[in-house]
All heavy atoms as a GROMACS GRO file, in nm:
protein
  603
    1MET      N    1   0.087  -0.117  -0.004
    1MET     CA    2  -0.001   0.002   0.001
    1MET      C    3   0.089   0.126   0.003
    1MET      O    4   0.190   0.132   0.068
    1MET     CB    5  -0.091  -0.004   0.125
    1MET     CG    6  -0.176   0.120   0.138
    1MET     SD    7  -0.287   0.092   0.269
    1MET     CE    8  -0.410   0.223   0.236
    2GLN      N    9   0.050   0.228  -0.080
    2GLN     CA   10   0.123   0.354  -0.080
    2GLN      C   11   0.075   0.448   0.032
    2GLN      O   12  -0.048   0.464   0.047
    2GLN     CB   13   0.095   0.423  -0.217
    2GLN     CG   14   0.167   0.352  -0.329
    2GLN     CD   15   0.302   0.416  -0.362
    2GLN    OE1   16   0.368   0.461  -0.276
    2GLN    NE2   17   0.334   0.420  -0.486
    3TYR      N   18   0.168   0.501   0.103
    3TYR     CA   19   0.134   0.599   0.207
    3TYR      C   20   0.193   0.733   0.169
    3TYR      O   21   0.313   0.744   0.145
    3TYR     CB   22   0.198   0.556   0.340
    3TYR     CG   23   0.134   0.426   0.392
    3TYR    CD1   24   0.195   0.304   0.365
    3TYR    CD2   25   0.016   0.430   0.465
    3TYR    CE1   26   0.146   0.182   0.408
    3TYR    CE2   27  -0.040   0.309   0.514
    3TYR     CZ   28   0.026   0.190   0.482
    3TYR     OH   29  -0.026   0.070   0.531
    4PRO      N   30   0.114   0.838   0.165
    4PRO     CA   31   0.164   0.973   0.130
    4PRO      C   32   0.236   1.032   0.248
    4PRO      O   33   0.202   1.008   0.366
    4PRO     CB   34   0.038   1.050   0.101
    4PRO     CG   35  -0.069   0.986   0.180
    4PRO     CD   36  -0.032   0.836   0.186
    5LEU      N   37   0.334   1.111   0.221
    5LEU     CA   38   0.412   1.189   0.319
    5LEU      C   39   0.355   1.331   0.309
    5LEU      O   40   0.381   1.401   0.210
    5LEU     CB   41   0.559   1.184   0.292
    5LEU     CG   42   0.620   1.046   0.294
    5LEU    CD1   43   0.759   1.043   0.234
    5LEU    CD2   44   0.617   0.982   0.430
    6ILE      N   45   0.284   1.371   0.406
    6ILE     CA   46   0.209   1.498   0.407
    6ILE      C   47   0.273   1.599   0.499
    6ILE      O   48   0.298   1.568   0.616
    6ILE     CB   49   0.059   1.477   0.442
    6ILE    CG1   50  -0.006   1.379   0.344
    6ILE    CG2   51  -0.015   1.607   0.443
    6ILE    CD1   52  -0.144   1.328   0.376
    7VAL      N   53   0.292   1.723   0.454
    7VAL     CA   54   0.336   1.828   0.539
    7VAL      C   55   0.238   1.855   0.649
    7VAL      O   56   0.123   1.891   0.618
    7VAL     CB   57   0.370   1.957   0.461
    7VAL    CG1   58   0.419   2.068   0.555
    7VAL    CG2   59   0.472   1.930   0.353
    8PRO      N   60   0.270   1.836   0.776
    8PRO     CA   61   0.178   1.859   0.885
    8PRO      C   62   0.158   2.006   0.918
    8PRO      O   63   0.236   2.090   0.879
    8PRO     CB   64   0.242   1.788   1.005
    8PRO     CG   65   0.393   1.805   0.982
    8PRO     CD   66   0.406   1.794   0.827
    9ARG      N   67   0.045   2.029   0.985
    9ARG     CA   68   0.022   2.163   1.038
    9ARG      C   69   0.138   2.201   1.131
    9ARG      O   70   0.194   2.111   1.205
    9ARG     CB   71  -0.106   2.181   1.114
    9ARG     CG   72  -0.224   2.166   1.034
    9ARG     CD   73  -0.347   2.192   1.121
    9ARG     NE   74  -0.442   2.268   1.047
    9ARG     CZ   75  -0.568   2.281   1.080
    9ARG    NH1   76  -0.610   2.224   1.200
    9ARG    NH2   77  -0.648   2.347   1.009
   10THR      N   78   0.174   2.326   1.134
   10THR     CA   79   0.286   2.366   1.228
   10THR      C   80   0.232   2.439   1.350
   10THR      O   81   0.125   2.505   1.347
   10THR     CB   82   0.379   2.466   1.147
   10THR    OG1   83   0.309   2.582   1.115
   10THR    CG2   84   0.428   2.397   1.021
   11SER      N   85   0.310   2.441   1.456
   11SER     CA   86   0.267   2.503   1.580
   11SER      C   87   0.268   2.655   1.567
   11SER      O   88   0.207   2.726   1.645
   11SER     CB   89   0.361   2.462   1.693
   11SER     OG   90   0.492   2.496   1.672
   12ASP      N   91   0.340   2.706   1.471
   12ASP     CA   92   0.344   2.853   1.453
   12ASP      C   93   0.239   2.905   1.351
   12ASP      O   94   0.232   3.027   1.322
   12ASP     CB   95   0.485   2.899   1.413
   12ASP     CG   96   0.532   2.855   1.272
   12ASP    OD1   97   0.464   2.768   1.215
   12ASP    OD2   98   0.633   2.901   1.228
   13GLY      N   99   0.158   2.812   1.296
   13GLY     CA  100   0.050   2.853   1.212
   13GLY      C  101   0.094   2.890   1.070
   13GLY      O  102   0.016   2.942   0.987
   14ALA      N  103   0.216   2.851   1.029
   14ALA     CA  104   0.266   2.880   0.889
   14ALA      C  105   0.183   2.807   0.788
   14ALA      O  106   0.123   2.696   0.816
   14ALA     CB  107   0.413   2.843   0.882
   15LEU      N  108   0.180   2.860   0.667
   15LEU     CA  109   0.104   2.797   0.563
   15LEU      C  110   0.194   2.732   0.461
   15LEU      O  111   0.153   2.656   0.375
   15LEU     CB  112   0.012   2.903   0.490
   15LEU     CG  113  -0.091   2.963   0.579
   15LEU    CD1  114  -0.165   3.073   0.493
   15LEU    CD2  115  -0.185   2.864   0.629
   16LYS      N  116   0.323   2.765   0.466
   16LYS     CA  117   0.425   2.705   0.376
   16LYS      C  118   0.547   2.671   0.461
   16LYS      O  119   0.574   2.729   0.561
   16LYS     CB  120   0.466   2.807   0.273
   16LYS     CG  121   0.367   2.834   0.167
   16LYS     CD  122   0.431   2.910   0.052
   16LYS     CE  123   0.332   2.934  -0.064
   16LYS     NZ  124   0.307   2.812  -0.141
   17VAL      N  125   0.618   2.568   0.406
   17VAL     CA  126   0.750   2.525   0.464
   17VAL      C  127   0.853   2.516   0.350
   17VAL      O  128   0.809   2.507   0.233
   17VAL     CB  129   0.740   2.391   0.542
   17VAL    CG1  130   0.645   2.405   0.662
   17VAL    CG2  131   0.705   2.278   0.447
   18THR      N  132   0.973   2.513   0.388
   18THR     CA  133   1.080   2.489   0.290
   18THR      C  134   1.134   2.352   0.319
   18THR      O  135   1.166   2.322   0.439
   18THR     CB  136   1.196   2.590   0.304
   18THR    OG1  137   1.141   2.722   0.281
   18THR    CG2  138   1.302   2.565   0.195
   19VAL      N  139   1.146   2.263   0.222
   19VAL     CA  140   1.211   2.133   0.238
   19VAL      C  141   1.361   2.159   0.252
   19VAL      O  142   1.425   2.219   0.165
   19VAL     CB  143   1.188   2.042   0.121
   19VAL    CG1  144   1.263   1.911   0.133
   19VAL    CG2  145   1.038   2.019   0.098
   20LEU      N  146   1.421   2.112   0.363
   20LEU     CA  147   1.558   2.130   0.388
   20LEU      C  148   1.640   2.008   0.348
   20LEU      O  149   1.747   2.019   0.288
   20LEU     CB  150   1.586   2.161   0.540
   20LEU     CG  151   1.527   2.291   0.594
   20LEU    CD1  152   1.568   2.307   0.741
   20LEU    CD2  153   1.585   2.408   0.513
   21LYS      N  154   1.590   1.885   0.389
   21LYS     CA  155   1.670   1.768   0.373
   21LYS      C  156   1.582   1.639   0.372
   21LYS      O  157   1.494   1.633   0.456
   21LYS     CB  158   1.770   1.759   0.481
   21LYS     CG  159   1.862   1.643   0.478
   21LYS     CD  160   1.963   1.653   0.589
   21LYS     CE  161   2.064   1.536   0.583
   21LYS     NZ  162   2.164   1.546   0.691
   22TRP      N  163   1.616   1.551   0.282
   22TRP     CA  164   1.560   1.414   0.288
   22TRP      C  165   1.666   1.328   0.351
   22TRP      O  166   1.784   1.335   0.313
   22TRP     CB  167   1.527   1.365   0.149
   22TRP     CG  168   1.405   1.423   0.093
   22TRP    CD1  169   1.393   1.539   0.021
   22TRP    CD2  170   1.278   1.360   0.094
   22TRP    NE1  171   1.262   1.560  -0.012
   22TRP    CE2  172   1.189   1.451   0.023
   22TRP    CE3  173   1.219   1.243   0.149
   22TRP    CZ2  174   1.054   1.423   0.014
   22TRP    CZ3  175   1.091   1.215   0.130
   22TRP    CH2  176   1.003   1.303   0.063
   23TYR      N  177   1.630   1.246   0.448
   23TYR     CA  178   1.724   1.161   0.516
   23TYR      C  179   1.745   1.022   0.442
   23TYR      O  180   1.843   0.953   0.480
   23TYR     CB  181   1.680   1.128   0.660
   23TYR     CG  182   1.689   1.254   0.746
   23TYR    CD1  183   1.572   1.312   0.793
   23TYR    CD2  184   1.812   1.314   0.777
   23TYR    CE1  185   1.577   1.430   0.866
   23TYR    CE2  186   1.818   1.430   0.848
   23TYR     CZ  187   1.704   1.489   0.898
   23TYR     OH  188   1.709   1.602   0.977
   24LYS      N  189   1.665   0.992   0.345
   24LYS     CA  190   1.678   0.871   0.271
   24LYS      C  191   1.660   0.904   0.120
   24LYS      O  192   1.607   1.009   0.089
   24LYS     CB  193   1.569   0.766   0.308
   24LYS     CG  194   1.576   0.718   0.455
   24LYS     CD  195   1.689   0.616   0.471
   24LYS     CE  196   1.676   0.556   0.612
   24LYS     NZ  197   1.766   0.447   0.629
   25SER      N  198   1.698   0.811   0.039
   25SER     CA  199   1.680   0.815  -0.112
   25SER      C  200   1.574   0.722  -0.154
   25SER      O  201   1.541   0.629  -0.089
   25SER     CB  202   1.817   0.787  -0.177
   25SER     OG  203   1.912   0.884  -0.140
   26VAL      N  204   1.516   0.745  -0.275
   26VAL     CA  205   1.422   0.658  -0.334
   26VAL      C  206   1.483   0.514  -0.338
   26VAL      O  207   1.594   0.495  -0.372
   26VAL     CB  208   1.378   0.703  -0.470
   26VAL    CG1  209   1.299   0.598  -0.544
   26VAL    CG2  210   1.300   0.831  -0.466
   27GLY      N  211   1.400   0.415  -0.292
   27GLY     CA  212   1.448   0.277  -0.288
   27GLY      C  213   1.500   0.234  -0.156
   27GLY      O  214   1.518   0.115  -0.128
   28ASP      N  215   1.531   0.330  -0.066
   28ASP     CA  216   1.583   0.296   0.065
   28ASP      C  217   1.473   0.242   0.160
   28ASP      O  218   1.355   0.282   0.150
   28ASP     CB  219   1.645   0.419   0.140
   28ASP     CG  220   1.779   0.455   0.075
   28ASP    OD1  221   1.835   0.387  -0.007
   28ASP    OD2  222   1.823   0.570   0.116
   29ASP      N  223   1.508   0.148   0.246
   29ASP     CA  224   1.417   0.102   0.342
   29ASP      C  225   1.399   0.208   0.449
   29ASP      O  226   1.487   0.280   0.485
   29ASP     CB  227   1.473  -0.027   0.416
   29ASP     CG  228   1.478  -0.146   0.328
   29ASP    OD1  229   1.397  -0.158   0.237
   29ASP    OD2  230   1.568  -0.233   0.346
   30VAL      N  231   1.273   0.214   0.499
   30VAL     CA  232   1.235   0.315   0.606
   30VAL      C  233   1.162   0.244   0.717
   30VAL      O  234   1.098   0.141   0.693
   30VAL     CB  235   1.155   0.430   0.550
   30VAL    CG1  236   1.236   0.512   0.455
   30VAL    CG2  237   1.028   0.384   0.481
   31ARG      N  238   1.169   0.292   0.840
   31ARG     CA  239   1.106   0.232   0.958
   31ARG      C  240   1.002   0.335   1.007
   31ARG      O  241   1.023   0.454   1.022
   31ARG     CB  242   1.208   0.207   1.064
   31ARG     CG  243   1.326   0.125   1.025
   31ARG     CD  244   1.300  -0.026   1.032
   31ARG     NE  245   1.259  -0.057   1.167
   31ARG     CZ  246   1.201  -0.174   1.195
   31ARG    NH1  247   1.176  -0.261   1.101
   31ARG    NH2  248   1.161  -0.203   1.318
   32LYS      N  249   0.886   0.284   1.050
   32LYS     CA  250   0.778   0.364   1.103
   32LYS      C  251   0.824   0.443   1.220
   32LYS      O  252   0.896   0.398   1.310
   32LYS     CB  253   0.665   0.264   1.148
   32LYS     CG  254   0.542   0.343   1.210
   32LYS     CD  255   0.436   0.247   1.251
   32LYS     CE  256   0.317   0.325   1.302
   32LYS     NZ  257   0.206   0.237   1.331
   33GLY      N  258   0.793   0.573   1.217
   33GLY     CA  259   0.828   0.667   1.323
   33GLY      C  260   0.956   0.739   1.301
   33GLY      O  261   0.984   0.841   1.374
   34ASP      N  262   1.040   0.696   1.209
   34ASP     CA  263   1.168   0.764   1.188
   34ASP      C  264   1.142   0.901   1.112
   34ASP      O  265   1.051   0.908   1.031
   34ASP     CB  266   1.261   0.681   1.098
   34ASP     CG  267   1.320   0.562   1.170
   34ASP    OD1  268   1.308   0.558   1.296
   34ASP    OD2  269   1.378   0.478   1.104
   35ASP      N  270   1.228   1.001   1.145
   35ASP     CA  271   1.222   1.123   1.068
   35ASP      C  272   1.274   1.100   0.930
   35ASP      O  273   1.376   1.034   0.911
   35ASP     CB  274   1.309   1.228   1.136
   35ASP     CG  275   1.251   1.277   1.270
   35ASP    OD1  276   1.134   1.270   1.295
   35ASP    OD2  277   1.332   1.328   1.350
   36LEU      N  278   1.196   1.143   0.834
   36LEU     CA  279   1.234   1.119   0.694
   36LEU      C  280   1.267   1.247   0.616
   36LEU      O  281   1.356   1.256   0.530
   36LEU     CB  282   1.119   1.042   0.621
   36LEU     CG  283   1.145   1.001   0.477
   36LEU    CD1  284   1.268   0.915   0.468
   36LEU    CD2  285   1.024   0.923   0.421
   37VAL      N  286   1.187   1.353   0.643
   37VAL     CA  287   1.204   1.486   0.576
   37VAL      C  288   1.214   1.589   0.680
   37VAL      O  289   1.133   1.603   0.773
   37VAL     CB  290   1.087   1.515   0.483
   37VAL    CG1  291   1.113   1.636   0.399
   37VAL    CG2  292   1.051   1.394   0.401
   38GLU      N  293   1.314   1.678   0.662
   38GLU     CA  294   1.328   1.799   0.750
   38GLU      C  295   1.279   1.918   0.670
   38GLU      O  296   1.325   1.943   0.562
   38GLU     CB  297   1.470   1.811   0.790
   38GLU     CG  298   1.498   1.930   0.885
   38GLU     CD  299   1.644   1.938   0.928
   38GLU    OE1  300   1.719   1.845   0.904
   38GLU    OE2  301   1.679   2.044   0.979
   39THR      N  302   1.184   1.993   0.731
   39THR     CA  303   1.132   2.119   0.672
   39THR      C  304   1.146   2.229   0.769
   39THR      O  305   1.167   2.206   0.882
   39THR     CB  306   0.989   2.100   0.624
   39THR    OG1  307   0.904   2.082   0.743
   39THR    CG2  308   0.966   1.979   0.530
   40LYS      N  309   1.126   2.350   0.720
   40LYS     CA  310   1.140   2.467   0.809
   40LYS      C  311   1.047   2.577   0.769
   40LYS      O  312   1.023   2.597   0.653
   40LYS     CB  313   1.284   2.519   0.797
   40LYS     CG  314   1.323   2.628   0.892
   40LYS     CD  315   1.469   2.655   0.890
   40LYS     CE  316   1.515   2.765   0.976
   40LYS     NZ  317   1.444   2.812   1.090
   41THR      N  318   0.985   2.640   0.870
   41THR     CA  319   0.910   2.755   0.851
   41THR      C  320   1.007   2.875   0.887
   41THR      O  321   1.126   2.854   0.909
   41THR     CB  322   0.786   2.771   0.946
   41THR    OG1  323   0.827   2.789   1.081
   41THR    CG2  324   0.702   2.644   0.936
   42GLU      N  325   0.961   2.998   0.897
   42GLU     CA  326   1.042   3.108   0.934
   42GLU      C  327   1.083   3.097   1.082
   42GLU      O  328   1.182   3.150   1.120
   42GLU     CB  329   0.965   3.241   0.916
   42GLU     CG  330   0.947   3.282   0.772
   42GLU     CD  331   0.882   3.415   0.752
   42GLU    OE1  332   0.863   3.486   0.856
   42GLU    OE2  333   0.849   3.445   0.644
   43LYS      N  334   1.011   3.022   1.159
   43LYS     CA  335   1.037   3.009   1.307
   43LYS      C  336   1.081   2.877   1.360
   43LYS      O  337   1.150   2.871   1.460
   43LYS     CB  338   0.912   3.059   1.382
   43LYS     CG  339   0.872   3.203   1.354
   43LYS     CD  340   0.749   3.235   1.428
   43LYS     CE  341   0.699   3.377   1.395
   43LYS     NZ  342   0.582   3.412   1.461
   44ILE      N  343   1.029   2.767   1.294
   44ILE     CA  344   1.058   2.636   1.355
   44ILE      C  345   1.097   2.530   1.249
   44ILE      O  346   1.074   2.551   1.131
   44ILE     CB  347   0.932   2.581   1.433
   44ILE    CG1  348   0.813   2.563   1.336
   44ILE    CG2  349   0.894   2.671   1.549
   44ILE    CD1  350   0.692   2.493   1.399
   45THR      N  351   1.153   2.423   1.301
   45THR     CA  352   1.184   2.307   1.212
   45THR      C  353   1.076   2.208   1.232
   45THR      O  354   1.037   2.181   1.347
   45THR     CB  355   1.320   2.250   1.250
   45THR    OG1  356   1.421   2.353   1.230
   45THR    CG2  357   1.354   2.128   1.157
   46VAL      N  358   1.025   2.148   1.124
   46VAL     CA  359   0.915   2.048   1.127
   46VAL      C  360   0.967   1.925   1.055
   46VAL      O  361   1.019   1.933   0.948
   46VAL     CB  362   0.788   2.102   1.059
   46VAL    CG1  363   0.680   2.000   1.055
   46VAL    CG2  364   0.744   2.235   1.116
   47TYR      N  365   0.944   1.809   1.122
   47TYR     CA  366   0.990   1.682   1.063
   47TYR      C  367   0.869   1.602   1.014
   47TYR      O  368   0.767   1.600   1.084
   47TYR     CB  369   1.068   1.597   1.167
   47TYR     CG  370   1.199   1.665   1.210
   47TYR    CD1  371   1.201   1.744   1.313
   47TYR    CD2  372   1.312   1.646   1.130
   47TYR    CE1  373   1.318   1.812   1.354
   47TYR    CE2  374   1.430   1.712   1.169
   47TYR     CZ  375   1.434   1.790   1.280
   47TYR     OH  376   1.548   1.852   1.317
   48ILE      N  377   0.883   1.534   0.900
   48ILE     CA  378   0.782   1.444   0.853
   48ILE      C  379   0.834   1.309   0.880
   48ILE      O  380   0.946   1.267   0.834
   48ILE     CB  381   0.755   1.469   0.703
   48ILE    CG1  382   0.710   1.612   0.675
   48ILE    CG2  383   0.651   1.367   0.647
   48ILE    CD1  384   0.696   1.646   0.527
   49THR      N  385   0.753   1.225   0.953
   49THR     CA  386   0.797   1.090   0.991
   49THR      C  387   0.736   0.988   0.900
   49THR      O  388   0.636   1.007   0.828
   49THR     CB  389   0.761   1.064   1.136
   49THR    OG1  390   0.616   1.074   1.153
   49THR    CG2  391   0.827   1.162   1.230
   50VAL      N  392   0.802   0.872   0.906
   50VAL     CA  393   0.758   0.755   0.826
   50VAL      C  394   0.626   0.693   0.881
   50VAL      O  395   0.625   0.662   0.999
   50VAL     CB  396   0.868   0.646   0.817
   50VAL    CG1  397   0.822   0.526   0.740
   50VAL    CG2  398   0.997   0.707   0.764
   51PRO      N  399   0.522   0.682   0.800
   51PRO     CA  400   0.394   0.631   0.856
   51PRO      C  401   0.392   0.476   0.874
   51PRO      O  402   0.320   0.426   0.955
   51PRO     CB  403   0.294   0.671   0.754
   51PRO     CG  404   0.372   0.684   0.621
   51PRO     CD  405   0.507   0.726   0.666
   52GLU      N  406   0.469   0.403   0.800
   52GLU     CA  407   0.471   0.260   0.804
   52GLU      C  408   0.613   0.210   0.756
   52GLU      O  409   0.674   0.270   0.676
   52GLU     CB  410   0.365   0.194   0.715
   52GLU     CG  411   0.221   0.214   0.760
   52GLU     CD  412   0.188   0.141   0.890
   52GLU    OE1  413   0.251   0.035   0.917
   52GLU    OE2  414   0.103   0.194   0.958
   53ASP      N  415   0.650   0.092   0.806
   53ASP     CA  416   0.773   0.023   0.756
   53ASP      C  417   0.760   0.003   0.604
   53ASP      O  418   0.649  -0.033   0.560
   53ASP     CB  419   0.798  -0.108   0.822
   53ASP     CG  420   0.834  -0.094   0.969
   53ASP    OD1  421   0.863   0.021   1.017
   53ASP    OD2  422   0.841  -0.200   1.037
   54GLY      N  423   0.865   0.020   0.535
   54GLY     CA  424   0.861  -0.011   0.388
   54GLY      C  425   0.978   0.046   0.319
   54GLY      O  426   1.091   0.052   0.369
   55LYS      N  427   0.950   0.105   0.200
   55LYS     CA  428   1.053   0.169   0.115
   55LYS      C  429   1.002   0.301   0.071
   55LYS      O  430   0.888   0.322   0.039
   55LYS     CB  431   1.078   0.084  -0.013
   55LYS     CG  432   1.154  -0.048   0.011
   55LYS     CD  433   1.200  -0.105  -0.120
   55LYS     CE  434   1.278  -0.234  -0.093
   55LYS     NZ  435   1.398  -0.223  -0.024
   56LEU      N  436   1.095   0.399   0.063
   56LEU     CA  437   1.067   0.527   0.003
   56LEU      C  438   1.059   0.504  -0.149
   56LEU      O  439   1.156   0.466  -0.212
   56LEU     CB  440   1.174   0.628   0.039
   56LEU     CG  441   1.157   0.764  -0.017
   56LEU    CD1  442   1.033   0.833   0.026
   56LEU    CD2  443   1.277   0.854   0.021
   57THR      N  444   0.939   0.531  -0.201
   57THR     CA  445   0.914   0.503  -0.348
   57THR      C  446   0.920   0.626  -0.435
   57THR      O  447   0.945   0.618  -0.554
   57THR     CB  448   0.788   0.432  -0.369
   57THR    OG1  449   0.677   0.506  -0.322
   57THR    CG2  450   0.785   0.296  -0.307
   58GLU      N  451   0.893   0.744  -0.375
   58GLU     CA  452   0.885   0.863  -0.462
   58GLU      C  453   0.912   0.988  -0.379
   58GLU      O  454   0.858   1.001  -0.262
   58GLU     CB  455   0.749   0.871  -0.522
   58GLU     CG  456   0.734   0.972  -0.633
   58GLU     CD  457   0.600   0.965  -0.711
   58GLU    OE1  458   0.513   0.882  -0.677
   58GLU    OE2  459   0.583   1.044  -0.804
   59ILE      N  460   0.992   1.076  -0.438
   59ILE     CA  461   1.013   1.212  -0.379
   59ILE      C  462   0.955   1.313  -0.473
   59ILE      O  463   0.998   1.321  -0.589
   59ILE     CB  464   1.163   1.236  -0.354
   59ILE    CG1  465   1.220   1.148  -0.245
   59ILE    CG2  466   1.189   1.382  -0.318
   59ILE    CD1  467   1.368   1.153  -0.220
   60LEU      N  468   0.857   1.390  -0.431
   60LEU     CA  469   0.790   1.486  -0.517
   60LEU      C  470   0.855   1.628  -0.500
   60LEU      O  471   0.836   1.709  -0.597
   60LEU     CB  472   0.638   1.490  -0.486
   60LEU     CG  473   0.567   1.364  -0.502
   60LEU    CD1  474   0.423   1.376  -0.459
   60LEU    CD2  475   0.572   1.315  -0.645
   61LYS      N  476   0.906   1.659  -0.384
   61LYS     CA  477   0.958   1.795  -0.364
   61LYS      C  478   1.105   1.778  -0.315
   61LYS      O  479   1.134   1.711  -0.214
   61LYS     CB  480   0.881   1.865  -0.256
   61LYS     CG  481   0.737   1.890  -0.296
   61LYS     CD  482   0.722   1.983  -0.412
   61LYS     CE  483   0.577   2.008  -0.452
   61LYS     NZ  484   0.563   2.099  -0.557
   62ALA      N  485   1.199   1.845  -0.376
   62ALA     CA  486   1.342   1.841  -0.344
   62ALA      C  487   1.378   1.946  -0.244
   62ALA      O  488   1.302   2.039  -0.214
   62ALA     CB  489   1.424   1.858  -0.472
   63ALA      N  490   1.492   1.930  -0.183
   63ALA     CA  491   1.548   2.029  -0.090
   63ALA      C  492   1.552   2.167  -0.159
   63ALA      O  493   1.585   2.176  -0.274
   63ALA     CB  494   1.689   1.984  -0.048
   64GLY      N  495   1.512   2.268  -0.083
   64GLY     CA  496   1.505   2.401  -0.133
   64GLY      C  497   1.371   2.444  -0.184
   64GLY      O  498   1.347   2.564  -0.206
   65GLU      N  499   1.281   2.348  -0.210
   65GLU     CA  500   1.147   2.386  -0.262
   65GLU      C  501   1.055   2.422  -0.151
   65GLU      O  502   1.057   2.374  -0.038
   65GLU     CB  503   1.086   2.268  -0.335
   65GLU     CG  504   1.158   2.240  -0.467
   65GLU     CD  505   1.080   2.139  -0.554
   65GLU    OE1  506   0.964   2.176  -0.593
   65GLU    OE2  507   1.130   2.030  -0.571
   66PHE      N  508   0.963   2.521  -0.180
   66PHE     CA  509   0.862   2.562  -0.090
   66PHE      C  510   0.741   2.470  -0.107
   66PHE      O  511   0.706   2.434  -0.223
   66PHE     CB  512   0.813   2.707  -0.115
   66PHE     CG  513   0.921   2.810  -0.080
   66PHE    CD1  514   1.003   2.863  -0.179
   66PHE    CD2  515   0.942   2.845   0.049
   66PHE    CE1  516   1.098   2.960  -0.147
   66PHE    CE2  517   1.034   2.938   0.086
   66PHE     CZ  518   1.118   2.990  -0.013
   67VAL      N  519   0.673   2.434   0.002
   67VAL     CA  520   0.562   2.341   0.001
   67VAL      C  521   0.455   2.397   0.090
   67VAL      O  522   0.480   2.439   0.201
   67VAL     CB  523   0.606   2.201   0.048
   67VAL    CG1  524   0.490   2.100   0.040
   67VAL    CG2  525   0.725   2.154  -0.032
   68ASP      N  526   0.322   2.375   0.047
   68ASP     CA  527   0.212   2.422   0.132
   68ASP      C  528   0.185   2.311   0.238
   68ASP      O  529   0.206   2.195   0.217
   68ASP     CB  530   0.084   2.428   0.050
   68ASP     CG  531   0.092   2.540  -0.050
   68ASP    OD1  532   0.152   2.639  -0.021
   68ASP    OD2  533   0.028   2.529  -0.158
   69VAL      N  534   0.147   2.360   0.357
   69VAL     CA  535   0.100   2.267   0.465
   69VAL      C  536  -0.013   2.189   0.406
   69VAL      O  537  -0.100   2.234   0.340
   69VAL     CB  538   0.057   2.350   0.588
   69VAL    CG1  539  -0.018   2.258   0.687
   69VAL    CG2  540   0.175   2.417   0.653
   70GLY      N  541  -0.012   2.052   0.430
   70GLY     CA  542  -0.110   1.958   0.376
   70GLY      C  543  -0.077   1.902   0.244
   70GLY      O  544  -0.143   1.813   0.194
   71GLU      N  545   0.029   1.945   0.181
   71GLU     CA  546   0.072   1.896   0.055
   71GLU      C  547   0.153   1.767   0.066
   71GLU      O  548   0.227   1.750   0.167
   71GLU     CB  549   0.152   2.003  -0.023
   71GLU     CG  550   0.192   1.967  -0.166
   71GLU     CD  551   0.252   2.088  -0.241
   71GLU    OE1  552   0.255   2.204  -0.188
   71GLU    OE2  553   0.301   2.064  -0.354
   72VAL      N  554   0.144   1.679  -0.032
   72VAL     CA  555   0.220   1.559  -0.034
   72VAL      C  556   0.355   1.584  -0.095
   72VAL      O  557   0.365   1.638  -0.198
   72VAL     CB  558   0.146   1.444  -0.119
   72VAL    CG1  559   0.230   1.318  -0.130
   72VAL    CG2  560   0.015   1.414  -0.060
   73VAL      N  561   0.458   1.534  -0.022
   73VAL     CA  562   0.599   1.560  -0.068
   73VAL      C  563   0.666   1.422  -0.115
   73VAL      O  564   0.774   1.430  -0.179
   73VAL     CB  565   0.689   1.624   0.042
   73VAL    CG1  566   0.638   1.763   0.072
   73VAL    CG2  567   0.697   1.533   0.166
   74GLY      N  568   0.601   1.312  -0.093
   74GLY     CA  569   0.653   1.185  -0.142
   74GLY      C  570   0.566   1.072  -0.096
   74GLY      O  571   0.459   1.094  -0.036
   75TYR      N  572   0.613   0.949  -0.127
   75TYR     CA  573   0.535   0.830  -0.092
   75TYR      C  574   0.627   0.722  -0.036
   75TYR      O  575   0.740   0.704  -0.080
   75TYR     CB  576   0.460   0.780  -0.213
   75TYR     CG  577   0.350   0.862  -0.259
   75TYR    CD1  578   0.368   0.958  -0.354
   75TYR    CD2  579   0.223   0.842  -0.200
   75TYR    CE1  580   0.263   1.038  -0.393
   75TYR    CE2  581   0.118   0.929  -0.240
   75TYR     CZ  582   0.142   1.026  -0.339
   75TYR     OH  583   0.037   1.102  -0.378
   76VAL      N  584   0.568   0.644   0.053
   76VAL     CA  585   0.636   0.521   0.111
   76VAL      C  586   0.540   0.404   0.074
   76VAL      O  587   0.420   0.411   0.092
   76VAL     CB  588   0.650   0.533   0.263
   76VAL    CG1  589   0.682   0.402   0.326
   76VAL    CG2  590   0.751   0.643   0.303
   77GLU      N  591   0.603   0.300   0.029
   77GLU     CA  592   0.534   0.172  -0.003
   77GLU      C  593   0.551   0.082   0.121
   77GLU      O  594   0.661   0.053   0.159
   77GLU     CB  595   0.589   0.102  -0.122
   77GLU     CG  596   0.523  -0.027  -0.155
   77GLU     CD  597   0.392  -0.014  -0.239
   77GLU    OE1  598   0.379   0.088  -0.310
   77GLU    OE2  599   0.311  -0.096  -0.221
   78GLY      N  600   0.439   0.043   0.182
   78GLY     CA  601   0.445  -0.039   0.306
   78GLY      C  602   0.404  -0.176   0.281
   78GLY      O  603   0.348  -0.216   0.186
   0.00000   0.00000   0.00000
């Protein structure tokens, strides 16, 4: 099953984040609960965690790109 990696709401109420870093590459194994993507608002750092054990199958937004809260940045196959 494909699980989307969705930018969560932020505690500072920001509507956009910047993708700073992906901790894995497409095809890498991932573990539920691990931080996978580091993003940043003007005030805080926000991590997107792995929803299920599996493989990172797709990266839709690269480091340096701006992303809306609620937007999908990639997919994990579980």
